[in-house]
N, C-alpha and C positions, 0 to 999 in steps of 0.2 A: 453225046457223051463227051466228045472232044471239046465242045463249047463249054460244057459245065466244068470240066477239068481246068480249062484255061481261065475260067472266071474265078475258080477257087484258088488258083495259084498266082493270080495277078496281084502284084504288090503296089500297083500304082495307087496314090492317095494316102498311103500309110503315114507318110511324113506329116500330112495335114492332120490326120487323126491324133497322132502322138503329140503334135504341137498344141492341138486344142486341149488334150488331156493335161499337158504340162501347164498350159495357161490357166486351166480351171483349178489345178492344184495351187498355183501361185496366187490366183485370185482368192481362193479360200484361205490360204495362209495369211494374205494381206488383210482380209476382212477380220480373221481371228485376231491378228495383231492389233488392229484398230480397236476392236471390241475390248481386248485385254487392256490396252492402253487407256481407253476411256474409263474402264472399271478402276484401274489403278489410280488415275487422276481423281476420280470421284472419291475413292477411299482416302487418298492423300488429302483431298480438300476437306472431307469430313473429319479426318484426324486433326487437321490444322484448326478448323473452326471449333472442334470439340475441345482442343487444348486451350484455345483462346477463351472459350466460354468458361472453362475451369479456372483460368487465371482471373477472369472477371468476377467469378463467384468468390474467389479468395479475396479480391479487392473489396468486395461487399462485406465479407466477414470483418476485415480490418476496419472498414468504415463504421460498421456496427459497434465494434469494440471501442472505437474512439468516441462515438456518440454516448455510449454508456459511461465511459470514464469521465468525459467532460460535463455530463449532465449534473445539474444541481437540484434536480427534482427528486422526489421520494414517492414511489420508486423511480429509478433513472429513466425508464421507458414504460409505456403502457402495453400490457400483455395483449397480444392479438393485433397490434398496430403494425403498419408497414410504412416505410419511407417512400418518397416519390422515386420513380425509376431514374437512374443516373446513366447517362451516355458516356462511354469511354472508348475512343477510337471508333472501330467499326461495329461495336456491340454495346450492350447495356447490362446493368445489374439491378436487381431489386432486393432490398433488405427488409426482412420482417422479424418480429419478436414474438414467437408463438407462446412463450410462457415466461413469467417473472415470479419468483418467490422470495420471501423475506424471512430471515431468521436472525437470532441474536446469540452471540457467544462471548461471555465475558464483557470486556470493554469494547465491543464492536457490533455494528450492524452489518449483516451479510446479505447481499442480494445475489441470487442465482438467476441469470438471464440466458435464455436460449435464443440464439441468433440463427436465422435461416437466410441464405443468400443464393439467388439464382442468377447465373450469368447466361446471356443469350447472344449468339453470333449467327446470323443467317438462320438456318434450320436447326442448328445445334444448341442444346441447352444442358447446363450442368447445375446441380443444386448441392450446396454444402450446408452442414449444420454444425454449430459449435455452442457449447455451454460455457459461459464465463462467470467468474466469481468476483464480485466487487465488494471490498471490505473497507469500511471507515474505521480508523484506529485513533485512540486517544493519546497514545504515547508510543515512542519507539525504543525506549530504554529505561533502565531503573533510574538513572540520572541523565537528564538531557540539558546540555548547554545549547541555547538557541540564539544567543545575543552576540555582542561584539567581543566579549572577553570570557575567559575561563580560567582565571588565576585561581589555583587550588592549593590546599595544604592538607596533608594526610599525616596522622600521628599514630605510631605504633603499628602493630600487625594484627590486631584483633578486629578491626573494622571489616565490613563486607559491603560491596556493591554488587548485587547479584541480579543479572538479567534473566536467569532461569525463571520460568513462570511458576508462581505459587498459587494454588487453588485453595479456596476456603472450604473446609469440610464442616458442614453444619452439624453433623452428629457429634463431632468432638470439639467444635468451636476453635479449630486450629487451622493453620495454613500448611499445605503439603505440596512439595514440588511436583509439577506436572504441567502439561500444555506446551504451547509453542514458545520457545525462548526468544528473548530480545537481547540487544546489546546491554552490557553493564553500564557503559557511559557512551553517549553519542555527542558529537560536536558538529558544527556546521561547515567546517573547513579544515584543511590539513594543518594550517598554522596553529589553530587551537588544539588540534590533536597532539601536535608536538609539545605544546605548552603543558597539557595535562599529563602526558606521558613523562615529561621531564620532572614533574612534581612528585611522581611516584618513585620510591626507592626500589631497588631490584627485588627485595624481599616483600614488598607491598604489592607488586604487580599481579601476583597470583590471586590476590584478594578481589580483583575486578573480574568477575566471571559472567558468562552468558554466551550468546551465539558468536560465531566467528572462530577461525582457526588460530588466531593470535592470542597471546597473553601479554598484556591484559585484554579483556573484551572491550576495546575502545576503538571507535571508528567514526568516520564521517557519515552523517545521515541528514539529508536536506528536506525530509518530509515535512517537518515543521519549520516555519520561518519565524523570525523575530516578530513580525507583524501578526502572524497567526496566534502566537502565544499571548501577545498584548490584547488582541481581540477576545481571546478565550478568557483571560482574566477579567476583562470588562464585562463580558456576558455573565460570568459567575457572580461578580460583585453586584451587578444590577439585579440579580435574582435573590441575593441574600436578604434575609429579614433585617429590619432596622436594628433589632436587638443584637444581631450578629455582625454589625458593622462598627468598626472602631477607627476614629481619626487619630493618627500618630502625630504628636507634636513635633516641632522642629528641634527635637532632642531625643533622649531615650525614654521610651515607654516601658517602665519596669512592671512586670507581672510576677509577683512573688507567691501568690496563692495557687493552690492546686487547681487545675483547669480540666473541664470535660467539655470538649467541643464536638458533640455528636457521639453516637454509638453505632455499632454495626447494624443494629435493628432500626435506628433512627438517625441516619446521617444528616449533616447540615452543611451549609456553606458559611464559612467564617472568613471575613474579609477585613484586612487592615489597609488603610490608605493614608499616606503622608498628607499633612495639612497643605492647603494651597499656599504657595509662596515659600515652600520649604527650601532649605539649603542642601543641595545634593551631598550625601555623605553624613548628614547630621541625624536624620530620623533613624531610629532603631527600635525594633520590638524585642525586648530582652526578657525572656521567660525563664525564671529560676525555679518556679514551683513545678511539681510533677504534673505532667500533662498527658491526657489521652484524648483521642478524637477519631472521628470517621466522617468521610465525605470529601469536602473540598476546602483547602486552606490557601488563601490568596493574600500575599503581601505586596503592595505596590509602592514603588519609590522609597523603599526602606530596606534595611537589613533585618533578617530574622535570626535570632540567636536563642538556642535552647541550652540551658545549663543544668537542668535537672533531668529526671527520667522523662522519656518522651516515647509514646507509643501511638502510632497513627496508621489508619487504614484509608486509602483513597489517593487523592491527587493533591500535590503541593505545587503552587506556582509562586515564585519570587521573581518579580519583574519590575523594570523601570530603571531609573538612574541610581547608580551606586547600590545596586541590588546585591545582596549577599545572603547565603544560607549557611549557618554554622551550628553544629551540634557538638557541644563541649561537655565537660564535667563527667559525673558518674551516673550510676543507675542503669536500668535497662533502657535501651534506645532502639526501637524496632519500627521500621516503616515498611508497610506492605502496600504496593501500588506503584507510584512513580513521582519524581520531583523534576520540575522545570526550573532552571536558573537562567533568566533572560535579561542580561545586562544590555540596556538600550543606549548607554553612554560609554565614555572611555574614562578610565581613572588609573592612578598609579598602581603598581603591583602590590603595594601595601594593602589595598582594598581587595580582599579575597572574595571571589564569587562563591567558593565552596570550601568549607573547613569541616573535616571529619576526624574525630578522635577515636581512641580505642573503644571497642564494644558497641560501635554504631553499626547497625545492619539496615541497609536499604535494599529491599527485595521487590523486583517487579512482580505485579500480580494483576492479571486480567479481572479476576473476580472482585478484587478490591476497587479497581478503577471503575467497575460497572456502577458503583454507587455514585461516582462523579458523572459518568456518562448519562445516567438516567435523569440528571438535572437539565440536560441540553435538549432544546427543541430540535426537531428534524431540520428546520431551516438553517440552524447554526451548524449542525453536523455536516450537512452537504455543502455549506459555503466556506467553512473554516477548516474542518478536519481533513487531513490528507487521506487519499484512498489508494488501494492497490488493486490491480486487475490480474487475474490468473486464469488460464484456460483449463477447464475441467476435462473436456473431450472435444474432438474434431473428427468429422466423418463425412463421406460423400453419401448423398441420398440417391438411391437408385429406384426406378419404378419397377 
């Protein structure tokens, strides 16, 4: 009994046992810390590569948008196609175009393109999808100055230059305001903006209406260039029937009889071209008879002057050296569509690029411009007309 009691009360070796227990606890804590650290490092690494993959997917979306914008093909990309993988830094992205649709609205062709982009970094992968809208437009304003000069003269307060969109109502055969507004007057630079604004009296400026917060609705728009409009005029005149082409002598071509240059149901292209070897400033198409028409009216290297009633639906282009567009006199004078004045030379301020008198109404209209737009082959639309890109939606695709 004494031996057993001594054995039970003997404390020799307890320090060793406690030390081993403490060492085991410390070892467990160390192993736990290492495992936790490795987990955190792995999670941090996954988060980093996942973020990098997302950024690469975004880069792919931007690359896809640029491809669609720069394309001169119709449609801009092939549905279901994919571009070759692109490496960027430590990862890569792949851009595909799952779907492409085409629609038309007024004077525009609209492409809806779905872009899918997958970014890959290591084992991380992120996929984004975006739908973008590409629109080719035929005009950016009711009146567009696109050339070197924009000397203007406005008389009275009854005229209107209206960039608010006017749609044709077939049931009433009338135009009614609606749709996306444009500028009243567009110019290619701030110098010409100042020139046109200075030509408007304070009580005339409210007559230039359309998009924008300012009065008048007058601003810089570089969507169309001088070259674009010259090419557009050439394309239309090349398509015009021989009977609808007129050479303007090196003087005034006077047209006193009433004219009908196309109708809403049967629009045409009417083209006037100054004779070869003309003296800039001499040729002029002077129309004093009442005139109606629809489609495209092009005057190259000559002034265009209307003195009688003038009603037009569609596009008007006056382009070249000493180009000028004047609507004078009395009677109803209504234009639905758009007018380009494209002075390719320089001349004294006495040569006016635009003259509008009382009771002249120029109203932007997509539906009227569609008559002109329909004459253009798709190759011309994609190579000459400016386009806009807008994002319809953007989202991450998760499995």
